[in-house]
Each structure stands twice: as C-alpha cells, then as structure tokens.
N, C-alpha and C positions, 0 to 999 in steps of 0.2 A: 381415667382408665388405667394409667400406668401404675398408680399407687395400688389400686385394687389388684392388678395383675401381680404386683410384688408380694402383697399379702397372701394371694392365692398360691404363689409360688412357695412361700414358706409352709403353708398348710399342706400342699401336695408333697413337698419334700419330706415333711414330718411323717405323713402317711406312707411314704415309700419305705422308711426305716421301720415303722410298725409292721408293715406287711411282710418284710423280709426277715423280721426277727424270729419267726417260727420255723425257718428252714432247718434241714437236718444238720447235725453236727459235722457230717462230711463235707458240707458245702463250705468252700472257702471264699474269701472276698474276691478273688479273681473270677470264680464262677458267677458270682452275683453281678459283678460289673460287666462280664461278658454278655450275660443274659440281658442286662439292661441296655447296653449299646446296640446290641444286634436286633432284639425285638423292637426297641425304641426306634431305631432307624427305619425298620419296616413300617412302623406306625406313622412316622413323620413323612415318609414318602407317600403313603396312602392319603394322608391328610392333604399333602401338596397337590396330589392328582385330583382329589375330589374338589378342591378349591381352584383348580385351574392354574396353579402356580409352578407347574413343571418347567415351563419356559423361563420363569424367573430364576429358578435353581440352575438351569443350564447356562443362561446368559448373564449370571452374576459377575460383576467386574473382578478382574484379577486381583486388584489390590485389596478389595473387601474380602474375597475369598481367602487370600493369604492371611489377613489379620484374624479372620474368624478361625481358620484352620490353626494358626499359630496359638490363638487363645485357648482353642480346644486342647491342643497338645500340651501346653503349660498347665492348664487346668488339670488334665489327666495325670501329669507328673505330680502335681501337687496333692491329688488324691492318693496316689500311691505312696507318697511320703507321709501323708496323714495316717494311712493304715499302719505304716511302719512305726510311726510316733506313738500310736495307741498300743502297739505290741511292746514297746519299750518303756512306755510310762503309764501313768494312771489317767483314766477318763477325767477325774475331777481336777487335774492339772493340765493335761494336753488340750482338752476341748476348749475350756475358757480362754486359755492362752491363744490358741489358734484363732477363734472366732473374734476375740477382742482386738488383736492385732490386725486382723484382716479388715475389720471395720475401719480401724484408725488409718491404716496405710492407704486403703482404697479412697477414703473420703479426702485425705490429704493429697494423694496423687491425682484425683479428679480435679481438685482445686488447682494444683500446679500445672497439669498438662492438658487439661480438657476445659479450663476456664469455667469449672463448675463450683462456684463459690457456695459453700455451705451456709445455710441459713441457721438462725438461732434454734429453730425447731429441730433441725437435723442434728445439731450438735448436742442439744439436750436429749433428744430421743436416743442418739448413739450412746450417751453416757449411761442412761437408764437401761438400755438393752444390754450393754456390756456388763453392767452390774448384775442384771438378770442372768445372763449366761453363766457368770461366775457362781452365782448362788444355786443355779440349777444343777451344777456339776460339783458342788462342794459337799464332801462328806468327811466326817471326823475319823481320824485313824484308829479311835478306840470306840468300842461298843457302849453307847449311852447306858445300856442295862447293867453294865459292869461297875458303874459309878455308884458310890455310897450305898453298896449292898451289904447286908450283914454276912458274916463269915464265922463259922464255928472254928475254935481252936482246940488244941489237945486236951485242955483241962475242962472242957465242957462249956467254957464261957463263950459269950457271943461278942465279937468286936465288929465294929463298922470300918470297912476298908476306906482309906482316904480316896477321894475323888481324883482320878487320874487327869493330868493336864491334857488339854485338847490340842494335839499336835496334828498337822496335816502332812500327808505324804507328798513327796516331790520327786521328780526324776530329771536331772539336767539334760540327759541325752533326749528323753521324750519331749522336754520342753523346747530344746534347740530344734529338733525336727518339726515341732509344731510351729515355731517361728518361721522356719524354712517354708512350711506349707503355706503360711499366711501371706508371704511375699510372692510366691508362685501363683496363688490364687488371685492375688491383687493384679498381678501382671496379666493373667488371663482375662480378668474382668475388664481392665483397661483396653486390651486388644479387642475384645468383643464389642465394646462400645464404639471404637473406630470403624470396625467392620460392618456394624449396622448402619452406618450413615447412608449407604446406597443399596441396602439389601433388605427385601421384605422379611418380616419375622419368621415365617414358616421356612423359607429358604435358609435363613441364618441358623435357625435351630437345627435343620437337617444337616448342614455343613459341620456344625459344631458336634454333631453325633456321628458323623461319617468318620472323622479322623480317629476316635477311640475304637470305633467298629473295625476299621482296617488294622489298627495296631493289634487288636485282640485276635485277628485271624492269624497273624504271625505268632502270637502266644500259643495258641491252639495247635499250630503246626510243630512248633519246636518244643513245646511242654505239654505232651499228651494228658498228664494228670490234671491240667487246668481246663480240659474241654468240658463244657457244660453237659454233654451227653452222658457223662459218667455219673452225674448227680441230678439230672433232670427228672427222672422217674421217682415219683413220691413227693417231689418239690415243685411240680410244674405249675400248680395253681398260685403258689405264692411268688415264684420266680416271674411268671407272666404278668401277674398283677402288679408286682413291684417294677416291672419294666414299663408298663403302661403309665404308671405314676411317674417314673423317671422321665418318660417322653413329655408328658404333660408339664413336668417341672422345667424341662429345657425350653418348651414352648412359651410358658407364662414368664420365664425369665427374660427372653429376648423381646417379648411384648411389652414387658415393664420397662425395659431400657429404651424401647423405641417411643415410649409415651411419657416418661418421667425422668427427672434429673438423675443422673448416676448416683449421686450421694444419698438421695432419698431411697433409691432402690436397694443399695447395698445395706442400708440400715434395716429396712423392712424385711428384706429376705432373711436377715440373720435372727428373726424372731422364730426361725424353725425349731430350736431347742424348746422353746415354751410350748408350741404346738405338739411337739413330740411327747412332752410330759403329759399334757392333756389327753391326747389319744391313747397313751400307754395306760393311763388311769382308767379310761372309759372302755377301751378294747381289750387290753391285756390284764385288766384288773390289778395293775401294780399299785402299791401303796404310795401315797403322796406324802412325802416328809415335809418338815417345816422349811428346809432350805428350798425345796423344789417349789413349794407354794409361794414363798417370798420371791423367788426368781421369776415365776410366771406373773405375779403382780407387777413387778418392776418392768418386765418386758411388755405387758399390756400397756402400763403408763408410757413406756417409750413409743409405742405405736401411736397412742393418742397425741403425744407431744409432736411427733414427727409430722403427723397429718394435719394438726390444728395449727401449728405455728411455723410451718416452713415458708 
C-alpha cells in the first residue's frame, strides 16, 4: 500500500502543477501557496472529522507534533528557496540539481539516522530516476532549427552555416540555492518520518499543513499584495482544484511513509516530473521533445526497478 501511495503522491503532485499552470499572470507563487495551504487545511480537517480522527489530532503526542511541525516549517522554507532558485537560474539546471540531490541526501540520511538500509532496487531506481529528471529538464542553449540551415550572402550564393556547438546554460547562484533546497527538503522529510511514528496519517498531514497555513496568515497581514483575495476572482477554479490536489498530495505522502520504507518513498515520489510531462502533453497539448521522452522512459524504468527489486 505504501508504494502505491507514493506513486499516487507523484501523480497528484504533477496534476497540481498542471492545474495551477493556467492561472492569471498577476497570480504570484505566494498566492498559489496561500490558497493551497488554507483550502488544503480545511479539506484535511473535514476528512479527519468524517473519519472520526478529530480526537487523534487533538491528542497527538507533543514530541510527534514538534517533529511534524518542524518538518513542515523546514519544508516550507525549502519551497520558498526553491522558488527563489528558479527565479535566479534556469529550470533545466535548478530542477534536476534539486531533485537529484534531494533523492541522494534523503536515502543516505535515512540509512544513517533511521536504519533504513537501501536495497539494490532502491539504489538502481534512484539512479534511473535521477537520470530521468535530468533529461526531462535538459534543453540546449541553441535552437536546433538554427543548425546547418542555408543562408544567403550578399553575392547571391548560398552557404550552409556551421552547426553551432551545443552548450547548456547554467547559473551558479541558482544551482547553489537548489542545493540548499535539497538539504532543507531532506531535513523536513526525515523530521516527518520521525513524527509519523506515533501519529495517524490524517492527523500528521493536517499538522504538516497547519504550520504553513499559520505562516501565511502573517504574510497576508503584513504584505497585503500577497492576499489571495486580490487574485481569486477569475482564478478560483484552478486555485481551488490545485489546493485539493495539494491536500491529497500531503495525505498520500504521509500514508506512503506510514506503510513503506522512507528510501522507497523518496525515490517513487520524485517521479513527479515524469508524470508532469505526461499530463502536460495530454491536458495542455504541450509538445513532447526527445529529452522529455527519454527522461520519462528512464523514470518509468526507475519505478519498475524500485518496486521489483527492493
């Protein structure tokens, strides 16, 4: 069940990105995150009430609550740094750097601190998925259509321009921030694993959502331009749908951790870029390039190896 929940988490998280992609240009990341945590918290509280787990949320052990809250706080900080990294660097460098290091650090830390020895399938699957993430975000700095194309010169003759070298853009500041994000996310991941030891999944997901929800109340008070009321009209369908997906993602994540080894979970949830490419191709009619296709195939192979040989 844990493995299926981890794959479901990757799928739901990818759908979250696809649903929020079409929001208006005036919608900032802070607006999206605020909608996700507030609406998501309401959804999780409702789920807990329907399932009769309200008492479990109220009576959660202090130690577990602190680890879950701390993990949520660190994870939120990582997300904010990640947005900053994307603003300073390119997606094709920041995203694969962040995801790859996050997988590696989380698996290693789980082995060292949680006695979660990674099996052969986990290591092989992680390697394939890291390769897939890199390919999914890899784009040449030059337009392939510009290579080897004829060009007219002044005397009327036609010459063929030499094929430009394929160089890939990079940004050391963006990559550095991406690395910082990886370690923050890994810390939040480990803290969540510890907090889940004595906490039911629904209560754990609610606590992890409660911390950023409270934080963004302060953001809304001190930074009026970040209030979602300013951008909600006209974007309500996508913001609400994305928030529900976000809540489901939080829930499937803790269910996965509660039923499967952390190393397996961290590998499988990081197939979300592959699912994002699939859904973007189907829903948004985006063109699937050869790098994205190769990355998706590698990630699929990583899922198979992780599940079959762990």
